[in-house]
C-alpha positions as CSV (number, residue, x, y, z in Angstrom):
1,M,153.9,61.7,-108.1
2,G,157.6,61.6,-109.2
3,D,158.4,58.5,-107.2
4,V,155.3,56.7,-108.5
5,V,156.3,57.4,-112.1
6,I,159.8,56.2,-111.5
7,R,158.6,52.9,-110.0
8,V,156.0,52.4,-112.7
9,L,158.6,53.0,-115.4
10,A,161.0,50.6,-113.7
11,V,158.4,47.9,-113.3
12,A,157.3,48.1,-116.9
13,A,160.8,48.2,-118.3
14,A,162.0,45.3,-116.1
15,T,159.0,43.2,-117.0
16,C,159.8,43.5,-120.6
17,C,163.5,42.9,-120.2
18,L,163.6,40.0,-117.9
19,A,163.6,37.5,-120.7
20,A,166.8,38.9,-122.1
21,V,168.9,37.0,-119.5
22,P,168.5,33.3,-118.5
23,A,167.0,33.1,-115.0
24,H,168.0,31.0,-112.0
25,A,165.1,30.7,-109.6
26,A,165.6,31.3,-105.9
27,D,164.3,27.9,-104.7
28,D,164.2,26.3,-101.2
29,G,167.8,27.2,-100.8
30,T,166.9,30.8,-100.1
31,E,166.7,31.6,-96.4
32,K,166.4,34.6,-94.1
33,L,169.8,35.0,-92.4
34,F,168.9,37.5,-89.8
35,T,167.0,40.7,-89.0
36,F,168.7,44.0,-88.0
37,K,167.6,44.6,-84.3
38,D,169.3,48.0,-83.8
39,P,166.7,50.8,-83.9
40,G,169.4,53.0,-85.3
41,I,169.5,50.9,-88.5
42,T,166.4,52.3,-90.3
43,E,167.6,52.5,-94.0
44,S,170.2,49.8,-94.5
45,S,171.6,50.7,-97.9
46,G,175.0,49.1,-98.0
47,L,176.0,45.6,-97.0
48,A,179.3,43.8,-96.7
49,V,180.8,40.7,-95.0
50,S,183.8,41.3,-92.7
51,P,186.9,39.8,-94.3
52,T,188.7,39.3,-90.9
53,H,186.0,39.0,-88.2
54,E,184.1,35.7,-88.6
55,G,180.3,36.0,-88.6
56,V,180.4,39.8,-88.7
57,Y,178.5,41.9,-91.2
58,Y,178.6,45.7,-91.9
59,T,175.9,48.1,-92.9
60,H,175.1,51.8,-93.0
61,N,172.0,53.9,-93.5
62,D,171.0,55.9,-96.6
63,S,170.7,59.6,-97.0
64,A,170.1,62.2,-94.3
65,A,172.3,60.2,-91.9
66,A,175.6,60.8,-90.1
67,P,178.8,59.1,-91.5
68,T,178.1,56.0,-89.3
69,F,178.3,52.3,-89.9
70,Y,177.5,49.2,-87.9
71,A,179.1,45.9,-87.2
72,V,176.4,43.2,-86.8
73,D,176.5,39.5,-85.8
74,G,174.7,36.6,-87.4
75,N,171.7,37.2,-85.1
76,G,171.3,40.8,-86.3
77,R,172.6,42.3,-83.0
78,T,174.9,45.3,-83.3
79,R,178.4,44.5,-82.0
80,A,179.8,48.0,-82.5
81,T,178.9,51.4,-83.9
82,Y,181.5,53.4,-85.7
83,Q,181.7,57.1,-86.7
84,V,183.9,58.0,-89.7
85,R,186.0,61.0,-89.0
86,G,186.6,63.4,-91.9
87,A,183.7,62.1,-93.9
88,Q,180.4,63.6,-95.1
89,A,177.2,61.6,-95.7
90,R,175.2,63.4,-98.3
91,D,173.8,60.1,-99.7
92,W,175.7,57.0,-98.7
93,E,174.4,54.3,-101.0
94,A,176.8,51.4,-101.1
95,M,179.8,49.8,-99.3
96,A,182.4,47.1,-100.0
97,A,184.9,45.2,-97.9
98,T,188.3,44.0,-99.2
99,K,191.5,42.7,-97.8
100,D,194.9,44.5,-98.1
101,P,197.1,41.9,-99.9
102,A,200.3,43.2,-98.2
103,T,199.1,43.2,-94.6
104,G,196.0,41.0,-94.6
105,R,194.1,43.7,-92.9
106,G,190.4,44.4,-93.8
107,V,189.6,47.5,-95.7
108,L,186.1,49.1,-95.8
109,W,184.8,51.4,-98.6
110,F,181.8,53.7,-98.3
111,A,180.3,55.3,-101.4
112,D,178.7,58.7,-101.0
113,I,177.4,58.5,-104.6
114,G,173.7,59.0,-104.5
115,D,172.4,62.0,-106.5
116,N,168.7,62.1,-106.8
117,L,168.9,65.3,-108.9
118,D,171.2,63.7,-111.4
119,G,173.9,66.3,-111.3
120,A,173.4,68.3,-108.1
121,W,176.9,67.5,-106.9
122,P,180.0,68.6,-108.9
123,D,181.7,65.4,-107.7
124,I,181.1,62.3,-105.6
125,S,183.1,60.7,-102.8
126,I,184.2,57.3,-101.7
127,Y,185.8,56.8,-98.3
128,K,188.4,54.2,-97.4
129,V,188.5,53.1,-93.8
130,M,190.8,50.4,-92.3
131,E,188.7,47.7,-90.7
132,P,189.1,47.9,-86.9
133,R,191.1,45.0,-85.5
134,T,188.7,44.6,-82.5
135,L,185.0,45.2,-82.3
136,G,183.9,48.2,-80.1
137,N,182.4,51.6,-80.5
138,A,184.9,54.0,-82.0
139,T,185.6,56.9,-84.3
140,L,187.8,55.9,-87.3
141,P,189.8,58.1,-89.7
142,A,189.0,57.9,-93.4
143,T,190.8,58.6,-96.7
144,R,188.6,60.5,-99.1
145,Y,188.7,59.9,-102.9
146,R,186.7,62.3,-105.1
147,F,185.3,61.2,-108.5
148,R,183.7,62.7,-111.6
149,Y,182.1,60.9,-114.5
150,A,183.7,61.4,-117.9
151,D,180.3,61.7,-119.5
152,G,178.5,63.9,-116.9
153,A,177.1,63.6,-113.4
154,R,174.4,61.0,-112.7
155,N,172.8,59.1,-109.9
156,A,174.3,55.9,-108.6
157,E,173.7,53.3,-105.9
158,G,176.2,50.6,-106.7
159,M,179.9,50.3,-105.9
160,M,182.3,47.3,-106.1
161,I,185.9,46.4,-106.1
162,N,187.6,43.6,-108.1
163,P,189.6,41.7,-105.5
164,K,192.1,40.5,-108.1
165,T,193.0,43.9,-109.6
166,G,191.9,46.3,-106.8
167,R,190.0,48.4,-109.4
168,L,187.0,50.3,-108.1
169,Y,183.7,50.5,-110.1
170,V,180.5,52.6,-109.7
171,V,177.2,51.4,-111.2
172,S,174.7,54.1,-112.2
173,K,171.0,53.9,-111.3
174,E,169.3,54.8,-114.6
175,F,166.9,53.3,-117.1
176,A,170.0,52.7,-119.3
177,G,172.5,52.2,-116.5
178,S,176.3,51.8,-116.9
179,V,179.3,50.4,-115.1
180,Y,182.0,53.0,-114.6
181,A,185.7,52.1,-113.9
182,A,188.0,54.2,-111.7
183,P,191.7,54.7,-112.5
184,K,193.9,51.8,-111.3
185,K,195.7,54.2,-109.0
186,L,193.5,56.6,-107.0
187,R,194.6,60.1,-106.1
188,T,193.5,62.2,-103.2
189,D,194.7,65.6,-104.5
190,R,192.2,65.9,-107.3
191,P,189.0,64.2,-108.6
192,N,189.5,60.7,-110.3
193,T,187.7,60.2,-113.6
194,L,185.1,57.4,-113.9
195,R,184.8,56.0,-117.4
196,K,182.0,53.8,-118.8
197,V,183.1,50.3,-119.4
198,A,179.9,48.2,-119.5
199,G,176.1,48.4,-119.5
200,A,174.0,47.8,-116.3
201,P,170.4,46.7,-115.7
202,I,167.5,49.1,-115.2
203,M,167.6,51.0,-111.9
204,A,170.5,49.2,-110.3
205,T,170.4,49.6,-106.5
206,D,173.7,47.9,-105.6
207,A,176.6,45.8,-106.9
208,A,179.4,43.5,-105.6
209,Y,182.3,41.5,-106.8
210,A,182.8,37.8,-105.9
211,P,185.6,37.1,-103.4
212,D,187.6,35.2,-106.1
213,G,187.1,37.8,-108.7
214,S,185.3,35.4,-111.1
215,S,182.1,37.3,-111.3
216,Y,180.2,40.3,-110.1
217,V,176.5,40.9,-109.4
218,I,174.2,43.9,-110.0
219,R,171.0,44.2,-107.9
220,T,167.8,46.0,-109.0
221,Y,164.5,46.4,-107.2
222,F,163.3,43.1,-108.8
223,S,166.2,40.7,-109.3
224,A,170.0,40.3,-109.6
225,T,172.2,39.6,-112.6
226,L,175.5,37.9,-112.5
227,Y,178.3,38.9,-114.9
228,K,181.8,37.8,-115.9
229,P,184.5,40.4,-115.3
230,S,184.4,41.1,-119.0
231,G,180.8,42.4,-118.6
232,D,179.1,39.4,-120.3
233,S,176.1,38.2,-118.4
234,I,176.1,34.7,-116.7
235,S,172.6,34.4,-115.2
236,R,169.8,36.3,-113.6
237,V,169.0,35.3,-110.0
238,T,165.5,35.7,-108.6
239,M,165.5,37.6,-105.3
240,P,163.2,37.3,-102.3
241,D,160.3,39.8,-102.3
242,L,161.5,42.8,-100.3
243,K,159.9,46.2,-99.5
244,Q,162.7,48.2,-101.1
245,A,165.6,46.1,-102.2
246,E,168.8,48.1,-101.7
247,S,171.8,46.0,-100.9
248,I,173.7,43.0,-102.2
249,T,177.0,41.2,-101.5
250,Y,178.6,37.8,-101.7
251,T,179.2,35.4,-98.9
252,L,182.9,34.9,-98.1
253,D,183.0,31.5,-99.8
254,G,181.4,33.0,-102.9
255,K,178.7,30.4,-103.1
256,A,175.7,32.6,-102.3
257,L,174.5,36.2,-102.3
258,L,173.2,38.2,-99.3
259,T,170.6,40.9,-100.0
260,G,168.8,43.3,-97.8
261,T,166.2,46.1,-97.8
262,E,165.5,49.5,-96.2
263,G,163.2,49.9,-93.2
264,P,163.3,49.4,-89.4
265,K,164.1,45.8,-88.4
266,S,164.8,44.9,-92.0
267,P,165.8,41.3,-93.0
268,V,168.9,40.0,-94.8
269,Y,168.5,36.9,-97.0
270,R,170.9,34.4,-98.2
271,V,170.4,33.3,-101.9
272,P,172.4,30.4,-103.3
273,L,174.2,30.9,-106.6
274,P,173.6,28.7,-109.7
275,A,176.3,26.1,-110.4
276,R,177.8,28.0,-113.3
277,A,178.4,31.0,-111.1
278,Q,180.1,29.1,-108.3
279,P,183.7,30.2,-107.4
280,T,186.6,28.7,-109.3
281,V,188.2,25.5,-107.8
282,T,191.8,26.8,-108.2
283,P,192.2,30.5,-107.4
284,S,194.4,32.4,-109.9
285,P,197.5,34.1,-108.5
286,A,197.1,37.5,-106.8
287,G,196.9,40.2,-109.4
288,A,195.8,37.9,-112.2
289,E,192.4,37.6,-113.8
290,S,190.6,34.6,-115.2
291,T,188.9,36.7,-117.8
292,P,189.6,40.3,-119.0
293,E,187.8,43.3,-117.5
294,P,185.8,45.5,-119.7
295,S,187.5,48.6,-121.2
296,P,186.1,52.0,-122.2
297,Q,186.7,51.1,-125.8
298,A,184.6,47.9,-125.4
299,A,181.8,50.0,-124.0
300,A,182.1,52.4,-126.9
301,D,181.9,49.5,-129.4
302,G,178.7,48.2,-127.8
303,G,180.3,45.4,-125.8
304,G,180.0,44.5,-122.1
305,G,176.2,44.4,-122.0
306,G,175.5,47.6,-124.0
307,L,172.3,48.1,-125.9
308,M,171.8,45.9,-129.0
309,A,169.1,45.9,-131.6
310,K,166.8,43.6,-129.6
311,D,167.4,45.8,-126.5
312,V,166.1,48.8,-128.5
313,L,162.9,46.9,-129.3
314,I,162.5,45.9,-125.7
315,W,162.9,49.5,-124.6
316,L,160.3,50.7,-127.1
317,A,157.9,48.1,-125.8
318,A,158.6,49.0,-122.2
319,A,158.1,52.7,-122.9
320,A,154.8,52.0,-124.6
321,M,153.6,50.0,-121.6
322,A,154.9,52.6,-119.1
323,T,153.2,55.4,-120.9
324,G,149.9,53.6,-120.8
325,V,150.1,52.9,-117.1
326,I,151.2,56.5,-116.3
327,T,148.3,57.9,-118.3
328,F,145.9,55.7,-116.3
329,I,147.4,56.9,-113.0
330,A,147.3,60.5,-114.1
331,R,143.6,60.3,-115.0
332,R,142.8,58.6,-111.7
333,T,144.6,61.3,-109.6
334,R,143.0,64.4,-111.3
């Protein structure tokens, strides 16, 4: 009954909290982009757009899978299957694609950050893989970066990288989730410390940064919320009804979101962004930011989307609703 309780709590809490952020409805601009056709893609959990191969998308499966990822075209057909050498796949939950500013080559990041026992692993891992120059089945080497949370281990399913600064972030999947920032310079010889810098929505399942660095998005089972790099919310975006919403990313032009779900032959949808979240007309120089990123001190001071007085009241209402629903389920299942 554990999974049922988690879903019930999440639904109740999300229902109470939706009014806290202005919503942008997914109107007739939402469309199904493609459906994964590969029978090997059964639990698509991460999603990214290739930064160098036009019309190519990457995905990987969830837990209990090999360190494998897939390059898929706009029709959902697998163009190449890749194995990642030197990597484990305890619970791959997210991925991101960036471009090396020095070489222009694509870089793929795979986040082995799932922890359903909220502390079973002493550390988590994120793997860096250079995007292949040509598409074709291959085994690719990886650089492993280990991480530990400054405030204790937790479950997470979201990972994103700011394209302007190169900083990596992990988003925890909790009823009071958080955005954690990695050090600017990652080390391979010891674990890197993740520090809380902002709040996150209830039960976040994925996250991604806009290509121009002007915003980021956090996905939940029910909707998606857009934020400024500072952690201030911009808008909530209604998502298509999916069986188990798991993945989200931006299109290369930054004008829409792509979102997917787990399951065999699962679909990927394109959802247009509201006007106020569209990419900036004039990109800022490399390494510069249009707005400041959140800091650990800002999170400690309650900024960056942390809980305010009204949030506490919302949580109390959500808890009361969830308790009633769970009690009803418990009585029915005796």
